[in-house]
KOLFIDO-531282 format. One record per residue (C-alpha): x, y, z; residue in three letters. Coordinates in nm, 4 decimals, padded with zeros to 6 digits. Layout:
[pt [X,Y,Z],"ALA"]
...
//
This chain:
[pt [-08.6020,-12.6989,-15.8820],"MET"]
[pt [-08.4718,-13.0131,-16.0488],"ALA"]
[pt [-08.1879,-13.1641,-15.8352],"SER"]
[pt [-07.8905,-13.4242,-15.8683],"ASP"]
[pt [-07.9758,-13.5755,-15.5227],"SER"]
[pt [-08.2354,-13.6254,-15.2645],"VAL"]
[pt [-08.0856,-13.3566,-15.0879],"ARG"]
[pt [-08.2227,-13.0684,-15.3046],"GLY"]
[pt [-07.9066,-12.9528,-15.4940],"LEU"]
[pt [-07.9519,-12.7354,-15.8127],"PRO"]
[pt [-07.9210,-12.9143,-16.1321],"SER"]
[pt [-07.6913,-12.6617,-16.2562],"ARG"]
[pt [-07.4776,-12.5476,-15.9548],"PRO"]
[pt [-07.3310,-12.1930,-15.9814],"LYS"]
[pt [-07.0415,-12.0983,-15.7258],"LEU"]
[pt [-07.0783,-11.7455,-15.5560],"ARG"]
[pt [-06.7935,-11.5201,-15.6246],"LEU"]
[pt [-06.5321,-11.6102,-15.3795],"LEU"]
[pt [-06.1740,-11.5482,-15.2726],"GLU"]
[pt [-06.0410,-11.8739,-15.2212],"PRO"]
[pt [-05.7422,-11.9527,-14.9888],"GLN"]
[pt [-05.4535,-12.2329,-15.0250],"LEU"]
[pt [-05.4159,-12.3971,-14.6778],"VAL"]
[pt [-05.2186,-12.7126,-14.5598],"ASP"]
[pt [-05.4585,-12.9437,-14.3934],"TYR"]
[pt [-05.3182,-13.2958,-14.2294],"GLN"]
[pt [-05.0405,-13.2443,-14.4820],"GLY"]
[pt [-05.2263,-13.1894,-14.7858],"GLN"]
[pt [-05.2833,-12.8695,-14.9830],"GLN"]
[pt [-05.6351,-12.7824,-14.9578],"MET"]
[pt [-05.8717,-12.4861,-15.1050],"ILE"]
[pt [-06.0405,-12.3273,-14.8300],"TYR"]
[pt [-06.3512,-12.1559,-14.9272],"LEU"]
[pt [-06.5933,-11.9311,-14.6879],"HIS"]
[pt [-06.8924,-11.7344,-14.6927],"ASP"]
[pt [-06.7569,-11.3862,-14.6955],"SER"]
[pt [-07.0774,-11.2479,-14.6167],"LEU"]
[pt [-07.0778,-11.4307,-14.2769],"GLY"]
[pt [-07.4157,-11.6095,-14.2936],"ILE"]
[pt [-07.2880,-11.9798,-14.2949],"ALA"]
[pt [-07.0976,-12.1075,-13.9700],"LYS"]
[pt [-06.8492,-12.3473,-14.1404],"ASP"]
[pt [-06.6496,-12.3156,-14.4849],"GLY"]
[pt [-06.5513,-12.6088,-14.7412],"ALA"]
[pt [-06.2143,-12.7513,-14.7957],"LEU"]
[pt [-06.1543,-12.8967,-15.1365],"ILE"]
[pt [-05.8470,-13.0838,-15.2462],"PRO"]
[pt [-05.6344,-12.8477,-15.4755],"GLN"]
[pt [-05.6217,-13.0951,-15.7743],"PRO"]
[pt [-06.0067,-13.0361,-15.7943],"LEU"]
[pt [-05.9685,-12.6581,-15.8368],"ALA"]
[pt [-06.0787,-12.7035,-16.2210],"PRO"]
[pt [-06.3939,-12.8320,-16.0892],"LEU"]
[pt [-06.4799,-12.5094,-15.9081],"LEU"]
[pt [-06.4263,-12.3008,-16.1840],"SER"]
[pt [-06.6597,-12.5145,-16.3679],"LEU"]
[pt [-06.9433,-12.4386,-16.1471],"CYS"]
[pt [-07.0672,-12.1449,-16.3273],"ASP"]
[pt [-07.4417,-12.2498,-16.3491],"GLY"]
[pt [-07.4282,-12.3962,-16.6974],"THR"]
[pt [-07.3202,-12.7501,-16.6173],"ARG"]
[pt [-07.4911,-13.0424,-16.4410],"ASP"]
[pt [-07.3042,-13.3486,-16.2778],"VAL"]
[pt [-07.2470,-13.5079,-16.6067],"THR"]
[pt [-07.1193,-13.1686,-16.7607],"GLY"]
[pt [-06.8797,-13.1261,-16.4620],"LEU"]
[pt [-06.7546,-13.4766,-16.4960],"ARG"]
[pt [-06.7021,-13.4172,-16.8738],"SER"]
[pt [-06.5592,-13.0702,-16.8284],"GLY"]
[pt [-06.3111,-13.1937,-16.5512],"LEU"]
[pt [-06.2197,-13.4786,-16.7915],"LEU"]
[pt [-06.1360,-13.2496,-17.0485],"MET"]
[pt [-05.9193,-13.0131,-16.8420],"ARG"]
[pt [-05.7556,-13.2691,-16.6251],"THR"]
[pt [-05.7871,-13.6063,-16.7695],"GLY"]
[pt [-05.9199,-13.7527,-16.4426],"ASP"]
[pt [-06.2658,-13.9210,-16.4282],"THR"]
[pt [-06.4291,-13.8285,-16.0949],"LEU"]
[pt [-06.7270,-14.0495,-16.0008],"PRO"]
[pt [-07.0687,-13.8777,-15.9852],"ALA"]
[pt [-07.1317,-13.9349,-15.6481],"HIS"]
[pt [-06.8000,-13.7991,-15.5445],"ILE"]
[pt [-06.8926,-13.4664,-15.7280],"ILE"]
[pt [-07.2499,-13.4549,-15.5384],"VAL"]
[pt [-07.0768,-13.4854,-15.2308],"GLN"]
[pt [-06.8309,-13.2074,-15.3005],"ILE"]
[pt [-07.1316,-12.9956,-15.4205],"LEU"]
[pt [-07.3333,-13.0820,-15.1098],"GLN"]
[pt [-07.0385,-12.9607,-14.9014],"GLN"]
[pt [-07.0145,-12.6253,-15.0906],"LEU"]
[pt [-07.4219,-12.6033,-15.0603],"ASP"]
[pt [-07.4019,-12.6613,-14.6747],"ASP"]
[pt [-07.1412,-12.3934,-14.6474],"ALA"]
[pt [-07.3859,-12.1603,-14.8663],"LEU"]
[pt [-07.1267,-12.0966,-15.1291],"LEU"]
[pt [-07.3587,-12.2246,-15.4239],"ILE"]
[pt [-07.5410,-11.9094,-15.5342],"GLU"]
[pt [-07.8590,-12.0929,-15.6721],"ASN"]
[pt [-07.8635,-12.3337,-15.3520],"GLY"]
[pt [-07.9493,-12.3093,-15.0010],"ALA"]
[pt [-07.7615,-11.9831,-14.9804],"TYR"]
[pt [-08.0779,-11.8095,-15.1512],"GLN"]
[pt [-08.2865,-11.8957,-14.8616],"ASP"]
[pt [-08.0319,-11.8182,-14.6063],"ALA"]
[pt [-07.9728,-11.4923,-14.7572],"ALA"]
[pt [-08.3503,-11.4035,-14.7885],"ALA"]
[pt [-08.3948,-11.4544,-14.4180],"GLU"]
[pt [-08.0821,-11.2516,-14.3279],"VAL"]
[pt [-08.2168,-10.9518,-14.5442],"VAL"]
[pt [-08.5433,-10.9552,-14.3647],"LEU"]
[pt [-08.3825,-10.9531,-14.0238],"ARG"]
[pt [-08.1678,-10.6629,-14.1441],"TYR"]
[pt [-08.4571,-10.4463,-14.2862],"ARG"]
[pt [-08.6667,-10.5206,-13.9635],"ALA"]
[pt [-08.3794,-10.3809,-13.7276],"ALA"]
[pt [-08.4036,-10.0392,-13.5724],"ARG"]
[pt [-08.0742,-09.9924,-13.7848],"HIS"]
[pt [-07.7754,-10.1377,-13.9422],"ARG"]
[pt [-07.5941,-10.2860,-13.6715],"PRO"]
[pt [-07.2387,-10.1810,-13.6642],"PRO"]
[pt [-07.0267,-10.4889,-13.8018],"SER"]
[pt [-06.6818,-10.3285,-13.6877],"HIS"]
[pt [-06.7390,-10.1902,-13.3737],"ALA"]
[pt [-06.5106,-10.3350,-13.0887],"GLY"]
[pt [-06.2394,-10.4959,-13.3181],"PRO"]
[pt [-06.1710,-10.1677,-13.5296],"VAL"]
[pt [-06.3342,-09.8826,-13.2901],"TYR"]
[pt [-06.4975,-09.8485,-12.9417],"PRO"]
[pt [-06.8363,-09.9072,-12.9404],"VAL"]
[pt [-06.9199,-09.5911,-12.6747],"ASP"]
[pt [-06.8858,-09.2222,-12.7505],"VAL"]
[pt [-06.6345,-09.1519,-12.4597],"ALA"]
[pt [-06.4187,-09.4549,-12.5856],"GLY"]
[pt [-06.4326,-09.3339,-12.9460],"LEU"]
[pt [-06.3641,-08.9625,-12.8650],"THR"]
[pt [-06.0823,-09.0629,-12.6734],"GLN"]
[pt [-05.9306,-09.2750,-12.9566],"LEU"]
[pt [-05.9584,-09.0261,-13.2224],"ILE"]
[pt [-05.8505,-08.7417,-12.9988],"ASP"]
[pt [-05.4953,-08.9600,-12.9264],"ASP"]
[pt [-05.4780,-09.0256,-13.3071],"TYR"]
[pt [-05.5171,-08.6386,-13.3701],"CYS"]
[pt [-05.2742,-08.5608,-13.1096],"ALA"]
[pt [-05.0083,-08.7751,-13.3002],"GLU"]
[pt [-05.0810,-08.6360,-13.6426],"THR"]
[pt [-04.9291,-08.3350,-13.7649],"THR"]
[pt [-05.1427,-08.0880,-13.9451],"VAL"]
[pt [-04.9906,-07.7815,-14.0992],"GLU"]
[pt [-05.0935,-07.4702,-13.9062],"GLN"]
[pt [-05.1808,-07.1319,-14.0520],"GLY"]
[pt [-05.3291,-07.2887,-14.3941],"ILE"]
[pt [-05.5505,-07.0313,-14.5526],"ASP"]
[pt [-05.9160,-07.1518,-14.5871],"ALA"]
[pt [-05.9856,-07.2793,-14.9081],"PRO"]
[pt [-06.1763,-07.0247,-15.1303],"GLN"]
[pt [-06.4611,-07.2591,-15.2128],"GLY"]
[pt [-06.7244,-07.4915,-15.0940],"SER"]
[pt [-06.6505,-07.8553,-14.9933],"LEU"]
[pt [-06.8038,-08.0927,-15.2077],"VAL"]
[pt [-06.6067,-08.4030,-15.2299],"GLY"]
[pt [-06.3739,-08.6411,-15.0255],"MET"]
[pt [-06.1666,-08.9406,-15.0866],"LEU"]
[pt [-06.1577,-09.1139,-14.7330],"CYS"]
[pt [-05.9733,-09.4354,-14.6718],"PRO"]
[pt [-06.1516,-09.7562,-14.5267],"HIS"]
[pt [-05.8595,-09.9378,-14.4070],"ILE"]
[pt [-05.8931,-10.0275,-14.0416],"ASP"]
[pt [-05.7999,-09.7410,-13.7936],"TYR"]
[pt [-05.4898,-09.8981,-13.6427],"ALA"]
[pt [-05.2909,-09.8845,-13.9718],"ARG"]
[pt [-05.4702,-09.5680,-14.1381],"GLY"]
[pt [-05.5284,-09.3236,-13.8659],"ASN"]
[pt [-05.2601,-09.0918,-13.9547],"ARG"]
[pt [-05.4428,-09.0412,-14.3093],"THR"]
[pt [-05.8071,-09.0396,-14.1264],"TYR"]
[pt [-05.6852,-08.7736,-13.8532],"SER"]
[pt [-05.4968,-08.5510,-14.1183],"GLU"]
[pt [-05.8026,-08.5721,-14.3555],"LEU"]
[pt [-06.0990,-08.5031,-14.1267],"TRP"]
[pt [-05.8959,-08.2391,-13.9134],"GLN"]
[pt [-05.8540,-08.0425,-14.2461],"ARG"]
[pt [-06.2036,-08.1081,-14.3401],"ALA"]
[pt [-06.3671,-07.9685,-14.0190],"LYS"]
[pt [-06.4197,-07.6111,-14.0970],"PRO"]
[pt [-06.6266,-07.6938,-14.3822],"SER"]
[pt [-06.8686,-07.9453,-14.2350],"LEU"]
[pt [-07.0606,-07.7150,-14.0487],"ASP"]
[pt [-07.3419,-07.6289,-14.3023],"ASP"]
[pt [-07.3375,-07.9527,-14.4947],"VAL"]
[pt [-07.7184,-08.0862,-14.5279],"GLU"]
[pt [-07.6710,-08.4120,-14.6875],"LEU"]
[pt [-07.3852,-08.6746,-14.7503],"VAL"]
[pt [-07.3710,-08.9185,-15.0072],"ILE"]
[pt [-07.1377,-09.1954,-14.9238],"VAL"]
[pt [-07.0124,-09.4125,-15.2297],"PHE"]
[pt [-06.8270,-09.7255,-15.0575],"GLY"]
[pt [-06.6257,-09.9958,-15.2256],"THR"]
[pt [-06.8300,-10.3300,-15.2146],"ASP"]
[pt [-06.5749,-10.5917,-15.2064],"HIS"]
[pt [-06.8381,-10.8435,-15.2910],"SER"]
[pt [-07.0098,-10.6337,-15.5392],"GLY"]
[pt [-07.1337,-10.7410,-15.8864],"GLY"]
[pt [-07.0203,-10.5647,-16.2025],"LEU"]
[pt [-07.1435,-10.2272,-16.2329],"GLY"]
[pt [-07.3792,-10.2488,-15.9238],"MET"]
[pt [-07.5134,-09.9654,-15.7380],"ILE"]
[pt [-07.6585,-10.0702,-15.4214],"THR"]
[pt [-07.8368,-09.8236,-15.1710],"PRO"]
[pt [-08.0044,-09.9160,-14.8535],"THR"]
[pt [-08.2922,-09.7884,-14.6716],"ARG"]
[pt [-08.1488,-09.8790,-14.3300],"GLN"]
[pt [-07.9839,-09.6280,-14.1136],"ASN"]
[pt [-07.6133,-09.6477,-14.0359],"TYR"]
[pt [-07.5218,-09.6580,-13.6622],"PHE"]
[pt [-07.2239,-09.5024,-13.4846],"THR"]
[pt [-07.1199,-09.4506,-13.1446],"PRO"]
[pt [-07.2704,-09.1262,-13.1719],"HIS"]
[pt [-07.6454,-09.2789,-13.2668],"GLY"]
[pt [-07.8138,-09.3038,-13.5946],"GLU"]
[pt [-07.7242,-09.1393,-13.9274],"LEU"]
[pt [-08.0520,-09.1007,-14.0989],"PRO"]
[pt [-08.0916,-09.2532,-14.4262],"THR"]
[pt [-08.2541,-08.9778,-14.6686],"ASP"]
[pt [-08.5218,-09.2148,-14.7509],"MET"]
[pt [-08.6747,-08.9942,-15.0376],"GLU"]
[pt [-08.3652,-09.0087,-15.2446],"ILE"]
[pt [-08.3186,-09.3683,-15.1772],"VAL"]
[pt [-08.6800,-09.4450,-15.2908],"ASP"]
[pt [-08.6245,-09.2283,-15.5915],"GLY"]
[pt [-08.2838,-09.3959,-15.6861],"LEU"]
[pt [-08.4503,-09.7322,-15.6551],"ALA"]
[pt [-08.7015,-09.6035,-15.9077],"ASP"]
[pt [-08.4287,-09.5332,-16.1326],"VAL"]
[pt [-08.2346,-09.8460,-16.1125],"LEU"]
[pt [-08.5484,-10.0721,-16.0614],"GLY"]
[pt [-08.6258,-10.2232,-15.7325],"GLU"]
[pt [-08.4921,-10.5373,-15.8306],"SER"]
[pt [-08.1519,-10.4306,-15.9166],"ARG"]
[pt [-08.1144,-10.1562,-15.6626],"ALA"]
[pt [-08.1591,-10.3945,-15.3515],"PHE"]
[pt [-08.0478,-10.7272,-15.5302],"ARG"]
[pt [-07.7173,-10.6972,-15.3397],"GLU"]
[pt [-07.8534,-10.5118,-15.0274],"GLU"]
[pt [-07.7160,-10.7996,-14.8327],"ILE"]
[pt [-07.3580,-10.6741,-14.8595],"HIS"]
[pt [-07.4247,-10.3541,-14.6562],"HIS"]
[pt [-07.4359,-10.5787,-14.3518],"ILE"]
[pt [-07.0739,-10.7030,-14.3280],"GLY"]
[pt [-06.9221,-10.4499,-14.5775],"GLU"]
[pt [-06.6881,-10.2223,-14.4010],"HIS"]
[pt [-06.6380,-09.9272,-14.6259],"SER"]
[pt [-06.9200,-09.6943,-14.5499],"ILE"]
[pt [-06.9216,-09.7774,-14.1974],"GLU"]
[pt [-06.5683,-09.6906,-14.1096],"LEU"]
[pt [-06.5887,-09.3523,-14.3128],"ALA"]
[pt [-06.9340,-09.2713,-14.1221],"SER"]
[pt [-06.7727,-09.3104,-13.7904],"VAL"]
[pt [-06.5281,-09.0287,-13.8568],"TRP"]
[pt [-06.8238,-08.8351,-14.0393],"LEU"]
[pt [-07.0499,-08.8413,-13.7582],"HIS"]
[pt [-06.7784,-08.7487,-13.4932],"HIS"]
[pt [-06.6546,-08.4420,-13.6853],"PHE"]
[pt [-07.0164,-08.3490,-13.7087],"LEU"]
[pt [-07.0333,-08.3530,-13.3570],"ASN"]
[pt [-07.2835,-08.6243,-13.3490],"GLY"]
[pt [-07.5282,-08.4160,-13.5679],"ARG"]
[pt [-07.7747,-08.6316,-13.7315],"ALA"]
[pt [-07.6959,-08.5313,-14.1087],"CYS"]
[pt [-07.8849,-08.6928,-14.3703],"SER"]
[pt [-07.6873,-08.9651,-14.5469],"VAL"]
[pt [-07.7309,-09.1490,-14.8711],"VAL"]
[pt [-07.5120,-09.4841,-14.8272],"PRO"]
[pt [-07.4471,-09.6471,-15.1587],"ILE"]
[pt [-07.2027,-09.9595,-15.2283],"LEU"]
[pt [-07.0273,-09.9779,-15.5683],"CYS"]
[pt [-06.9585,-10.2797,-15.7417],"GLY"]
[pt [-06.6690,-10.3815,-15.9515],"SER"]
[pt [-06.6115,-10.1838,-16.2560],"LEU"]
[pt [-06.3352,-10.4443,-16.3686],"HIS"]
[pt [-06.5516,-10.4919,-16.7253],"HIS"]
[pt [-06.4635,-10.1533,-16.7910],"PHE"]
[pt [-06.1045,-10.1585,-16.6866],"VAL"]
[pt [-06.0333,-10.4510,-16.8947],"ALA"]
[pt [-06.2444,-10.3456,-17.1822],"GLY"]
[pt [-06.3331,-10.0310,-17.3594],"GLU"]
[pt [-06.5566,-09.7192,-17.2872],"GLY"]
[pt [-06.6286,-09.5632,-16.9525],"TYR"]
[pt [-06.8527,-09.6862,-16.6787],"PRO"]
[pt [-07.0555,-09.3197,-16.7271],"SER"]
[pt [-07.1917,-09.4797,-17.0589],"GLU"]
[pt [-07.3583,-09.7606,-16.8944],"ASP"]
[pt [-07.7403,-09.6639,-16.8494],"GLN"]
[pt [-07.7765,-09.7667,-16.5107],"GLY"]
[pt [-07.4756,-09.5748,-16.3794],"ILE"]
[pt [-07.5478,-09.2597,-16.5817],"ALA"]
[pt [-07.9234,-09.2543,-16.4892],"SER"]
[pt [-07.8347,-09.3037,-16.1219],"ALA"]
[pt [-07.5755,-09.0435,-16.1294],"LEU"]
[pt [-07.8115,-08.7750,-16.3236],"ASN"]
[pt [-08.0992,-08.8755,-16.0605],"TYR"]
[pt [-07.8583,-08.7927,-15.7624],"LEU"]
[pt [-07.7522,-08.4558,-15.9102],"ARG"]
[pt [-08.1038,-08.3675,-15.9751],"ASP"]
[pt [-08.2342,-08.4710,-15.6302],"ALA"]
[pt [-07.9398,-08.2985,-15.4329],"THR"]
[pt [-07.9923,-07.9527,-15.6570],"ALA"]
[pt [-08.0011,-07.6493,-15.3873],"GLY"]
[pt [-07.8935,-07.8470,-15.1018],"ARG"]
[pt [-07.5349,-07.8363,-14.9562],"LYS"]
[pt [-07.4258,-08.1743,-15.0116],"THR"]
[pt [-07.0906,-08.3656,-14.9463],"LEU"]
[pt [-06.9819,-08.6785,-15.1545],"VAL"]
[pt [-06.7538,-08.9140,-14.9934],"ILE"]
[pt [-06.5773,-09.1820,-15.1905],"ALA"]
[pt [-06.4669,-09.4359,-14.9047],"ALA"]
[pt [-06.1842,-09.6296,-15.1062],"GLY"]
[pt [-05.8425,-09.7188,-15.0603],"ASP"]
[pt [-05.5789,-09.7087,-15.3178],"LEU"]
[pt [-05.3102,-09.9810,-15.4080],"ALA"]
[pt [-05.3150,-10.3490,-15.2983],"HIS"]
[pt [-04.9489,-10.4796,-15.3876],"MET"]
[pt [-04.7275,-10.7680,-15.2943],"GLY"]
[pt [-04.7470,-11.1466,-15.2233],"PRO"]
[pt [-05.0484,-11.0917,-15.0074],"ALA"]
[pt [-05.2338,-10.9900,-15.3277],"PHE"]
[pt [-05.0864,-11.2334,-15.5795],"GLY"]
[pt [-04.7623,-11.0623,-15.6805],"ASP"]
[pt [-04.4768,-11.2730,-15.7306],"SER"]
[pt [-04.2000,-11.0530,-15.5570],"ALA"]
[pt [-04.2483,-10.8451,-15.2042],"PRO"]
[pt [-04.2302,-10.4787,-15.2400],"MET"]
[pt [-03.8840,-10.3367,-15.1698],"ASP"]
[pt [-03.7787,-09.9920,-15.1332],"ALA"]
[pt [-03.7457,-09.9279,-15.5291],"VAL"]
[pt [-04.1165,-10.0886,-15.5656],"ALA"]
[pt [-04.2465,-09.8880,-15.2815],"ARG"]
[pt [-04.0885,-09.5686,-15.4682],"ALA"]
[pt [-04.2594,-09.6558,-15.7916],"LYS"]
[pt [-04.6155,-09.7258,-15.6361],"LEU"]
[pt [-04.5682,-09.3582,-15.4589],"ALA"]
[pt [-04.5142,-09.2130,-15.7724],"ALA"]
[pt [-04.7802,-09.3843,-15.9640],"GLU"]
[pt [-05.0453,-09.3262,-15.6638],"ASP"]
[pt [-04.9311,-08.9578,-15.6757],"SER"]
[pt [-05.0424,-08.9328,-16.0505],"SER"]
[pt [-05.4029,-09.0808,-15.9674],"SER"]
[pt [-05.4208,-08.8316,-15.6456],"MET"]
[pt [-05.3328,-08.5384,-15.9205],"THR"]
[pt [-05.6039,-08.6786,-16.1534],"ASP"]
[pt [-05.8547,-08.6870,-15.8490],"ILE"]
[pt [-05.7744,-08.3480,-15.7132],"CYS"]
[pt [-05.8216,-08.1987,-16.0760],"ASN"]
[pt [-06.1648,-08.3911,-16.0681],"GLY"]
[pt [-06.0709,-08.5685,-16.3687],"ASP"]
[pt [-06.2618,-08.9073,-16.3540],"ALA"]
[pt [-06.1893,-09.0075,-16.7101],"ALA"]
[pt [-05.8108,-08.9387,-16.6487],"GLY"]
[pt [-05.8389,-09.1389,-16.3247],"PHE"]
[pt [-05.9873,-09.4556,-16.4738],"PHE"]
[pt [-05.7650,-09.4308,-16.8005],"GLU"]
[pt [-05.4747,-09.4526,-16.5684],"ARG"]
[pt [-05.5669,-09.7634,-16.4305],"SER"]
[pt [-05.6927,-09.9127,-16.7474],"ARG"]
[pt [-05.3455,-09.8359,-16.9004],"ALA"]
[pt [-05.1528,-10.0277,-16.6376],"GLU"]
[pt [-05.4081,-10.3171,-16.6446],"SER"]
[pt [-05.5181,-10.2322,-16.3063],"ASP"]
[pt [-05.1821,-10.3877,-16.1537],"SER"]
[pt [-05.2004,-10.1738,-15.8487],"ARG"]
[pt [-05.5407,-10.3179,-15.7913],"ARG"]
[pt [-05.6954,-09.9977,-15.6672],"ILE"]
[pt [-06.0186,-10.1161,-15.4631],"CYS"]
[pt [-06.1352,-09.7676,-15.4610],"GLY"]
[pt [-06.1859,-09.7508,-15.7994],"ILE"]
[pt [-06.5680,-09.7542,-15.8256],"SER"]
[pt [-06.6455,-09.5083,-15.5475],"PRO"]
[pt [-06.3539,-09.2748,-15.6489],"ILE"]
[pt [-06.4749,-09.2741,-16.0195],"TYR"]
[pt [-06.8425,-09.2278,-15.9357],"LEU"]
[pt [-06.7718,-08.9335,-15.6860],"MET"]
[pt [-06.5768,-08.7749,-15.9618],"LEU"]
[pt [-06.8545,-08.8215,-16.2149],"GLU"]
[pt [-07.1213,-08.6819,-15.9775],"PHE"]
[pt [-06.9175,-08.3715,-15.9516],"LEU"]
[pt [-06.7869,-08.3606,-16.3393],"ASN"]
[pt [-07.0276,-08.0307,-16.3883],"ASN"]
[pt [-06.8360,-07.8162,-16.1146],"MET"]
[pt [-06.5389,-07.5992,-16.1325],"GLU"]
[pt [-06.3084,-07.8306,-15.8733],"LEU"]
[pt [-06.0049,-07.7781,-15.7211],"PHE"]
[pt [-05.8735,-08.0188,-15.4627],"GLY"]
[pt [-05.5835,-08.0918,-15.1765],"GLU"]
[pt [-05.4529,-08.4282,-15.1098],"SER"]
[pt [-05.2994,-08.5511,-14.7948],"MET"]
[pt [-05.1942,-08.8239,-14.5569],"GLY"]
[pt [-05.0413,-09.0497,-14.7865],"TYR"]
[pt [-04.9387,-09.3638,-14.6401],"ASP"]
[pt [-04.8531,-09.7315,-14.7482],"GLN"]
[pt [-04.9652,-09.9771,-14.4809],"CYS"]
[pt [-04.8439,-10.3185,-14.4158],"PRO"]
[pt [-05.0339,-10.5977,-14.5475],"ALA"]
[pt [-04.8442,-10.8994,-14.4171],"ASP"]
[pt [-04.6382,-11.0101,-14.1309],"ALA"]
[pt [-04.3246,-11.0297,-14.3689],"GLN"]
[pt [-04.3619,-10.6453,-14.4574],"GLY"]
[pt [-04.3461,-10.7517,-14.8346],"GLY"]
[pt [-04.7046,-10.6575,-14.9035],"SER"]
[pt [-04.8935,-10.3188,-14.8703],"VAL"]
[pt [-05.1983,-10.1444,-14.8955],"VAL"]
[pt [-05.1676,-09.7716,-15.0124],"SER"]
[pt [-05.4087,-09.4808,-14.8846],"ILE"]
[pt [-05.4509,-09.1183,-14.8961],"ALA"]
[pt [-05.7075,-08.8466,-14.8416],"GLY"]
[pt [-05.8313,-08.5740,-15.0628],"ALA"]
[pt [-06.0721,-08.2837,-15.0238],"LEU"]
[pt [-06.2444,-08.1320,-15.3472],"LEU"]
[pt [-06.3781,-07.7753,-15.3423],"TYR"]
[pt [-06.6106,-07.5994,-15.5710],"GLU"]
[pt [-06.4677,-07.2275,-15.6407],"SER"]
[pt [-06.6808,-06.9770,-15.4937],"ASP"]
[pt [-06.7656,-06.8002,-15.8252],"SER"]
[pt [-06.8891,-07.1308,-15.9881],"MET"]
[pt [-07.1117,-07.1948,-15.6710],"ALA"]
[pt [-07.2355,-06.8222,-15.6634],"GLN"]
[pt [-07.3297,-06.8395,-16.0412],"SER"]
[pt [-07.5937,-07.1311,-15.9952],"LYS"]
//
């Protein structure tokens, strides 16, 4: 590989997809960047005036091109050796996609695949590591949650679920109401597909893993045959290109803990799939179901699960609004009420099994609510689109997302059923 220095920097550095933070460091405004996957020990601090340099690191420019681009955007001339020093700092922090990160990531993936199972990344901070502790925690949550008694059992088979992936401390009321309501329908479930938000995922990416997820109840065995078939459909390279995200991503893990607990520790087969961003469709035209890779994956999954009692879970939250997420104004009572109404409309789409309607609603508002569950919810609804569905929503909540109370993450649960008449006709 050609380099700009003896230290082996890529000739045209490409910065990884990151979420920069503005921080005060020794009286200066700095941009703090860190490896969101947790591979690197240290991050990088870049002076705020050099923010344009970061956006120029897109894999198309060498140091000369970066100097020229910075001059055109800011009018400032930065010496080549200073740019190289900045790039070296970024590379040392594993923030350059085509730099040292590649070798480090490859080693991490090898260790992950060689492990007995996927090590839980949020056991301890979010939930107890042992069964007794988890049981006590969930029992306490459920005891504090009011679930309507005497509701008639749904006249249908449970086939879909929207489950939050927010931490349990904030989302426990929604989790408790959802899973208590779902419990009577779980006994005969043979297979669970979990579509989880990949907060670091690339555009249109569908990423399974062959590893087993692990909860305090033990391993949830991954259905290897289905994952292998999905990899054949997607292509091995594409299917596992972002498998490293499974290591630290919390969406599938936090839903799986509740699933396994309410299965009473039963080792039900699971297909864990992380779902990347669909922003290119939200901001553009057409629907994700028209993407060849997505369509092929969904068609394969439908065929592979035919004849098996399958539950599809979308592990996704709803809106992310307020200053913590880039909005200029904090959420007041009026804004919260408006958000609740908009979320209610989305939940109606979900309960109706209307994938296109759900997606179009977010497109029409230019994704102003920043629904981070768009991908898994849409894929779940598309997977179920050939069924006659009816649903129920529960546990809507707006959870605090900053110390000032001006930012919120909204969440809800939903259960989707296939009518008995439809199921019997198959």
